[in-house]
Every structure is written in C-alpha cells, then in structure tokens.
N, C-alpha and C positions, 0 to 999 in steps of 0.2 A: 504497499500499499502501499503506496502506499502506501498519486503514485499510480503510474502506470503500475500495474500491481507490483512490478520488479522493484519500483523507484517509489512505493508509496511511503518511503522512509518517513515522511515528517508527519508522524504520529498517527497512528490508527485512531487516534483518540482526540478528540477536540480538548478532553481536557485530562481528566485523571485516571482512567481506566489504565493508567500507565502500567501498572504491574497485575494488572488484572485483566481480564479478558470482558468482564461484564459486571454490571454493579446493580446492587439493588435496593430500594428504599422502603420495602413492604414494612419491615420490624418496625421502622421510625414512623410509620402511621399510627401506631398504637399508642404512641406516648407512654413515659412512666416505665418504659421497658427495658428488659436485660436483652444484650444481643451476645451471643447465641440466646435461643430460650431455654428457660431451666431444664425442659426435658430432652434437651440436644444431647446425643452420646455420639462417642468416636465410632465410626463405621467405616467400610470398606468404600471407596469410592466407586460411584456406580457405573463409571465407564472403564476401568482400570479390568485387564484381564487376569482371572487367577493364573493364567499360564505364563505370565510375563517373567523374565528371568533379568538378574542384573549382570550386566556386562558387555563387553564389545565397545566398538567405536561408531560413530556416525560422523559423515561430513555432509555439510549442509553450505549450499550458497545463500550469501546474506547480501548482496547488492555490494556497491562501491565501498571503498574504505574510508570510513568516516573522520572528521577531524578529532573526534574525541568519543570515548565510550561512557564520559560521564552522562548519565541520562538527566540529569538534573539540569545540567547547563546546556547540553547539546540533545534536543529532543527529537531524535530520529530514530526511525525502525530499528537500526543497529544497535544504537546504543541502549534503547528500550530493552531489546532482545537480551543483551548484555547483562543488563541490571536485572533482568528478570530472574536469571541464574545466580546471580551475587547477593543479591540482597531481598530479604523478606519482607513481607509487610505486618502491620499489626492483626490483621484476618486474612482469610482467603474466601472463596465462594464454593459452594456445592455446585458442581459442573451441570446440574439439571434443573435444581429448584433455584440457585442463585444466592440462597439464603447465606448469611457470614458464618464461617467456621473458626474456631481458635486457630490461632498460630503464634505468633509472641505474644499476643494478648489473650487472655482466657476470656474476658468477656467486657461488654462495655454497658454500663448504665447510661440510659437515655432519661433526661428529664421531662418531668409532665409537658413542658412548654416545649421540649424537643430542642431546645438551644444549649443545653450542658450536657456533657459527656464526660463520665467518669471512667477511666481506662483502667484495667488491673493487668499487669503484665504476668507472664507466668516466671515465676522466681529461679525456673530451671533455664529460662531463655539464654543462649550464651553465643558469642563471638567466636569466630574460628579459632582466635588466639586464647579461648578460656575464659576471657574476661566476661561478667555478666552484663547483659543488655539491660538498662535501666532507663527510669524516665528521663535521666539527664542527657541521654541520646535521644529520646524524641524534642526535648527542648531545643537540643543543640541543631538538630535537622531543621527542624521549624525556624529556628533564628537565622539559619543560612540561606533558608529559602525567602524570606522577608529581608534579608539584607540588600539593600538597592545596590551594593555594589557588585552583586554576583548577577549574571545573566541567566536569570530563571523564569522569564515571562510567563510562560503556562503555568508553573507551579504557584507562584504567586499569586495568580487570578484564583487559584483554587482556594487557598489559605488565608486569604487577604482579612477574610470576614470574620476572623477568629480571634479572640483576645489572647493575652499571653497566658500561657498554662499555668496551673498552679501545681506545684510539684508538692505531693501529700507524703511520699516516702520513695525508696527507691524504685518501687515497683507498681505505685499509683500515682496517678495524676489526674486533674481536671482541666477541662477546656471549654470556653463558651463562645457561642457562634454570637457576631451581634445582629444578626437578622435571621428569620425563619427560611430554611432553604432545605428542600428534599434532597440536595446533595451532601449536606452536612455529615451526616452518619457515614456515607461512604468516602468521603473526604477524610475522616478519621481512622475508620477500619483500614482503608486502604493506603494509609500512611506507610511510606517506606522509611524504616530508621538506618541512620548512617552512624558507624562508632566515632563518638565524640574523642576518645582517646586517641584516634589515628589522625582524624581530620583538622582537629583543633591547633590553632596558630598557622595553619597552611592557606595559602591563596587558593580559594575553592575553586576560580575559574580556571585555574592551570592545573587541576587534579584531572588529568585526561584518560591516563592508561595506567596507574598504579592504584591498584585494589586490592593489597594484601589481607586486609580483614574485611571479612564479610560475615554474613548470617545465614546466606542460602544453601541450597543442597549441593551446589556445584562451588569450586574455586579455580580462578584464572591461573593456569600454570604455563602458559607460553603466547607470545606475541611475535609474529614474523610482520614487521610493518608492511602495510601495503597487499599483504598476502593472506594472512591466515590468522586465527586466534583460537587459542584451545583451552578446555575447560576439563577438569577431572571432578568426577561425584566424590563428595566428601564422605570420609567413614566415621567421621565425628560428629554428625549432623545431628543436634539434640533433639528434635522432633522424628529420630528415624524409625523408632518402634511403634508409632502411632498407626493405627489401622488406615485411616482415610490416606497416608501417604505411602502404602504398600501398592506395588504394581504400577508405580509411576517413577519418573526421572530414571528410566531404567537402564540409560546408556552410560556405560563407565567414563567414557570420554567423548567428548562433542566438540567437534572441529568446524567453527565456520570459516569458510572461504569467501575472498572478496574479488567481484569482477565488475569492470566498468559497464557491461553490457550483458543482456541474455545471450547473444550469439557465444559468447565465449565461455559462458556457464554451460552451454548445451553441448558445445565441443569438449569440455571437461567431464560434464556428466557422461556421455558417451563413451571415453575414454576410462571410466569408473574412478574418476578421482574426486567425483561428488556422487553420493548416495541418493539424494532426494533431490528432484529440481520441481519446483512450483513456480508461479507467477509466470505462466507460458505466455506467449504470443499467440495468436491464431495460426500463425504460418507454421511455428514450430509444431503446435497441437496437430493440425491437420495434414501438412505436408511432409515433417520431418519424422513423423514416429514411424518408421517404415525400416525393413530390413530386418535381417536374422534376429537381432536381440528382441524385438518387438513381436515378430512371427511365432517365435519360439518362447515367447513370455519369460525372455530372463529379464526383460525389463517390462514393467505393469504400467499400463496408460489408465488413469481411472479419474471419472468425474464425481465428485461429492457433492451432495446436495444437504446443506443442513441449516439451522436458522440464524446463522451469522448475518448481521444487517449487511445489505449490499453497500459497498463503497461507492464513491463518486471520482470522477476525474474530467479533467478539460484543461483549458488554458485561462488561468488566472489573470486578470485584469488589473493593472494599479490603478483604482478609480480616485488616487489621490493626485494624478497627474493629467494635464491636457493632452490630448482631446479626450481622455478615455475618462474624465470627469463627466462628460455628457453622455445620457442614456441612450440617447438615439445612436450614437456611435457605438456604444457596447452593442445594443440589440443588431444594427448593421453587421458587427463581426460576426455574431451569430449565424445571420443569414447567409454568410459567405463560406461556411464549413459545410461541405457537402458529406455530411455522415452517412448518408444512406449508400452514396458511391463508393466511399471507402470501406463501409463496412461488406457492401456485396463484392466488390471487386477485389479487395485486398486482404479481406478477413473473413472470408467465406461465409458471411452473413451470420456469423457466430453470437453476434452481440447486440442488445436491445440498445437504442437511443435514449440517453439519459433526458429526463424531463423533470429533474426534481433532484433536490440535494438530500431528500429522504424516501426513499423508492419504498421501503419496507411500511411505509405510514398509509400506504394507499392498496386499496385493493376493491374487491367487488361491494362492500360496505361503504367504502371511502374512495370514489374515484378521483383520479388526479385531475384537478380542474386546470393546470398550467397548459396554456397553448403552446403547441410544439413550434420550435424554430426550424421551419423548413430550409431548404436550400432555396434563395430566392433572390439571386442578383438585382431584380429590379427594385424590390422590394428595399433592399441595401441602400441602393442609389438614391431612393426617394429619402429615406431617413438620413443619411449622409448630407442630401442637398439642403433637408430642413435644419442641419447642424452646421449650415453654413460653407462646405466643403463642395468646390466646383471644379468640374474637369477644366483644366487649362488646356485650349485647342492645339497649342505649339507641341507639347508633348504628350498629351494624354495623360498628364499627371493629376492626381486630384490634389487641389491645394485651397488653403485658407489664409487669408492676410499675407498672399504670396509665398507661404511656406508649404513646401510637399508633405503628404501623409507618409511617413516612415515608420513602420511598426519595429521595433528593437525587440527580437523575441529571445528569451535566456533559454537554453536548451540542456539538459545535462544526460538526456537518454538518447542516444543516436540512433535507435531503432525506429523512433517517432520521426526520424527526418522525411522518411518517405511519405507520410501523411501531410506533413507540414509543406512538402513540394505541391501537393494538390492544394492546400490552403493558399501558398503563394500564389498559384495560378490564379485562382478566382479573386483575391485581392487585387492582384494586378490588372486583372480584366475590368475592374471599376476604378483603376488608378492609385492604388496603395501598393506600395513596395514594403516588402518585409525582410528585414536583416536578421540573419540567425546567429548568434552568437552561443558556440558550443562551450561549455564548461565541465568541469568535473563535480564530482558531490559535494567536496569541501568547499570549492568556489561557489557552487550553487546555494549552497546554505548559509554562508557568509552574507551573499548578496540579498537571499530572504530575509535575513534577521534585520537587515539595513532597510529594507523594502526598496531596493536599488534595481528596479526592474519594470518593463513597461507591460509586457506579457510571458508568461513561462507556462510550462506544463507541470501540473499538480494532480495528485490522487491522494485522498484521504480515505481512511477506514473510519468506520464510527462504531459506537459502543452499542451494547444491547438497550439502554436505556439513555437518549440523547440529553445533553445538556450543551445548547446554541450558544451560551455565552463566549467561550473562548474565539470561536469562529467568526460569530457575529456582532458582538455588541460593539457599539461605538468607542467604550472605553478602552477596547483592546486594540483599535485601529492604529494606535500610534505608540503602541507597546513594542518595543524592540525585542526582537526575539519570540513574540507572540505568535499567535496563528492566525490573526485576522490579516492576512496577507493583503487580500484587495483592498483593505481599508474601508471598507462598506460602514456608512455610517448612516443610520436609519432611526428617527424618534419612534416611529412605530414599532420597529421590530426591538428597539431598547425596550420600550413599554410591554412588549409581550414576553420578553425574556425576564422583565422584574415580575410579572405576573405568574409565570410559570413555577417561579421559585417555592411559591408556598403551596404548590399543588401536589399532594402526596400520591393521589389518585393516578395510577399511569395512564390509564383510558383519558380522563380530563386532560392530562397534560399533554397526551398526543394530540387532542384537538387543537391546542395552543400551538403545538409545533409545527402543524398542517398550516396554520396561519402564518406562522413564520415562514415556513417554506414559499407559500405563496408569493409574499413580500419580496423575499430574498432572489427569488427566481424572476420576479419582474425586475428587481434592479440589476439584474445582469452581471454580478460580480465575477464569473466565469462564463467562458465559452463551454457549456457541458458537452461532452465528448460522447462515450459509450460504454458500457461495462457488461459483464456476465454474472449469472446469478448463483455460479456453483464453484468449485474448487476443482483446478485441474493439476493433477498429480503424474509425474513420472518417477518412478523409483525402482532400484535394483531389486529383484524377489528374494530378498533374504531376510524379511523382516516379519515377524511376528506383531499382531495388532488385534485392536477390538474389532468386533463386527461391525462396527459403525465407522472403522477406519479413521475418523475425527471423532470431536465431541460436537454437542449441540450447538455452542455458539461460537466456537473458534475457527480459524484459518488453519493452516498448516504447521502453527506452533502446537496445535495438538498431538501432531505426530511426534514431535521431539518429547514430548510428555508423556504420551501413552505407548508408544511404539518399543520394540525391543529387537536385538539382533536373536534370530531364531538358530540356534546352531544347527539342527538336521536340515532346515530351510537354505540355511548358507551352505551348508556342505552337497545339497540336491542343485543349487545353482553353480557351484564349481565344477560339479560332476556333469552338469548339462552341458556347460561351456565348453568342456575338455572333450566330449563325445560328440557334441553338436545335437544333443536331442533337446526336445521340447520340455518343458513343464506345465503342469496343470494351469490351465488360465484363472484368472481373477476376476470377479466382476468387474464390468466395464463402467456401470454405474452403480453408485451407491447411496440411499436416501436413510437419511439418520432415522426419520420417523419408522420406517420400515424394519431396520434393523435393530432398534433399542427395544429391549424387551423388560427394562426396568420399570419400576412404578412411576 
C-alpha cells in the first residue's frame, strides 16, 4: 500500500492502526468498563493452525529501501513492518472479533465519561535486555511523540488530545483525554512503548537503524544497507507461553529484501531469492505466471478474498499551489485520465475504477452517489477554459497570463511510467505538458514531508474503522510529515470529522463517513485510479498455512504471522524440482468466509 500496492508504503493507515491491523471501539461504548471484559480468558488464536511448527527462514520483498526504520519518525510501510516485529503495544486485537486482548497491559479501566483511562501493566513485562517495562516507558514515549522537535506528525495528531499521564506506580498510570472521541481507547490500547533507558538523551530524529532493546517477538540481527534486513525470533519473549500466541510468528528468521521496483522483485522471486511475492501488477499476474514452476505447482498463484477494506490510489494533487487550487482544474485533470482504456488494454480489465475513498462503505443498502469521472477531453477543455486557461494558437499550448500549463509529476514507481505516458498524451492534446521527475523512495518521502510536489502517485491502505482526521482535516494540511498531502481544507469536512468523534456506534459513524467521502470526492484532492478487491499471492509451495490462507482483516502481513515452513512440503518441493514432477495444486481462489469454520 500502499501505494501502487507495492509502494503503498505511506501508511496503510491514516492514523494509528500502526501496530494493529484493525481497531475496535465497542468496549468504549459501554462506559465505566474494563477492557478486556472480566470474563476474558486466554485462548488459542482462532486463525492459527495447531499444525504450525516453529523454524525455518522466510524471505520477503518489502519495497524500496527506506531512509529510516523508525516508524515514529518515518511513517512508511517498511518502517511500520519493522516496528511491528520489534515493539509490542499495550494490547492487541482478537483477529475475528477485534476485541482488545492483554499484551503489555493486563487491563484498561475506562471511566464512566469515557475520558479517563487507567492502565495496569503486567508486572512480568520485560524488555529484551531484561529490564521491566514500566509506566515511565509510557510517559517517555508519549513525551517523545509530543516533543515539537521530533518529526512525528501523524502520531502527534493521535495523542494531542490527551493530558499528561499520572504515574500511580511502576505498573499503573492513568491518562485523561480532553475531548470525547471513539478512538481514544484505541489510541491507548494500541500505544507502542519504547524503552526509556535506551532512548533517553538521544536525538530521536536520528534513531533510524539501531534498535537493540525491544519488546516484541523478534529482534533485529542484521542490516545490509540498501539490500536486506534480518530478524530472528527471540527465545526469551516474556509472553511465549500464552495460548493466544501459540501457532503464530512461526518463522525462526524473517529476511526482508528491498527492491526499487516490482520487476526486480519478480526476477528475484523466480530465482528463489524471495519466497513470497504479493503486490503484483496485472501484467505479472496475468502474463508472467507461466512456465514449468507454475504449471507443476512449484509456485502457487492464489487470489485471496477477505474483509480487509479496499485501499485507494491515484495521483495526489497539491491543492496549496496554483493552478491546482482551482477545483475546475482538478476536475479537468480527472477527465483526462483514460482509466477504462488503461484497464482494458494494459491491465487485462482486472481492476475496478475507483469512485470513492471509502469503497467498502457502499453497497446495495448504500449505493455510491459519487459521479464517475469519465474520460472526456471536451469536458476538460470546458472546465479549463472556465478557469481562465486558453489555447495559444501559435503553439497549441494552454496558457494563462502568458504562462503555459506544465505539470511537474513526482514519481517513484517506474512501473507506472507506461500509464503516465497515456496520461501525458491526453494532457498534451488539450495543451498541457507534463514533466516527470523520477526519484527513489527516500527522495520521494522527503519531498512529501515538505509538500514539495505538484502531482504524485500515492496509494493508501485503510483500517477497518476509519478515522478521517489525519487524511482530510484542515489542521493537518500544513503539518509537515503529516498525511494530508493534498492540503485539503474544507470547513464542512472539518465539522463532520469533529461530529463523528463522539459517535461510538459504527453504523452511525459510517453514515457520517459517507458524507465526508462525498465532499472529499467532490473537492478532487486526487485523480483516483483503479484497484482490486482481493489479494494476489505468488509463493513457493513449501509453506504450511491456515485453511483461510490469510486472516479476516489483513493483507499479506497475515502470512508472515500465520504461515510456517512445512518440512515435508519443503522436501516434496525440492524433490519435485529435482525430478521434474508436479505437486498437487492448491486452490486458485480462497474466500475467507467459506474457509473459516470458527465462531
């Protein structure tokens, strides 16, 4: 994501599902409650297979090499993935019900007014160096996030509405929110703690690659700059014996490899240098999955359908700058992207054309009212003319006040160049030139943190329960390092964002989110592109996995969590490749709801 999907890296989440894949606020609706409920009992993960075994190594592609692995200051998919392995949160979620389960914290008491949260840490919680995890670590981490000298935009947004915590003792603290918000419980339960005794006194903005003291299941053991990063499973994780963590995190070693584009990932995958390849292009999915490894099922090609919300992607427009501050110009740019042609002629018709930033909120009961932006150069010309842009007969260029219309497009995903060529042709036909500046991932993130772009490719994943504040609130429009990249500022959107904060009923909140989506869609902060509503996987046929393949709400990260190296399957694969024999096929399509047999 995310994010042409491979490059979705800027945050699968608009705010803080950072270390979780979904969040849930139901417990907070009851007021004066304890989370988890008093009848909660430790039990086995409903997705994890009892056949899972610990061991082996998995090699996974993780996109371009980032400028930092510190997910607090570098809010990218790569860094989030790294921190997911290294640092635990106060609580985590049941993968089916999404209700909170104990982790570093045993329980959280929520006051009757839903504003105060008293957190009870497990006295047994330990950092990897044996030091206890305490209330002081919570305060230090929160202070780090709120320090204006630290570049932590999206994080500060999530926690700016909390007062300073009150430390009751080493394992108990309380914290009070200044306003009612359904996400407050999630913000506390999903809070990641950092070790005060390691980070204190250091310049946090420069803590990019060294994380020797961790709380999570894995530890970082090797970095090959620009190439790979490797983690080993810890044998002294203090939660090791808990039932809910049996059958998960099964790989003894996880190696993430970095590639600038998906073509190189595919080449590496076919050589066996990468075990699992997701985020595939339509061309790779449809045209490249051929030959003996696929025909003999040494490589599995599988489409997985679950309930993860559909991401969105497109060309973000910097609305802070002229002429992009004119909605008519932005609408014209939408009418000049021939999505149907691209989808049919270049992507095998595999995609649907995005008509919303919240696809999953619409269906038979709630049809999407957003008007589609069809490819219509004449309508684009009319809108541009209304905005004051006229064709200069001397050169055919579109000009205003004597200046030609030239778009500077910032691109960091070379596989998108062929689509931009189609777009360039349509723009040129109406008199607009588009100049493409190719950059690497580190350069792109730096430019985006400074909002230094006119148009760029972006792709975003979304959490199960959306909070639009980080993406679309006006106060985020000029927060450097924040996520409102387009700089949308709408009083109507702001008011609806404020309104939804105190709505704890998800259905009622979704009604408001649809209103927000309609306004945002009308404001055109992006030229929306296309998307698929399933996960496309290639993997070497040596893994054991649950029948569902992935879980209910996650993308391919579920594979890292629930799969394992099956020694028998691995031996069968090696033998089949040595003898030229075929392996039994696996299902080409998997539907979570058909394969999940739990409650």
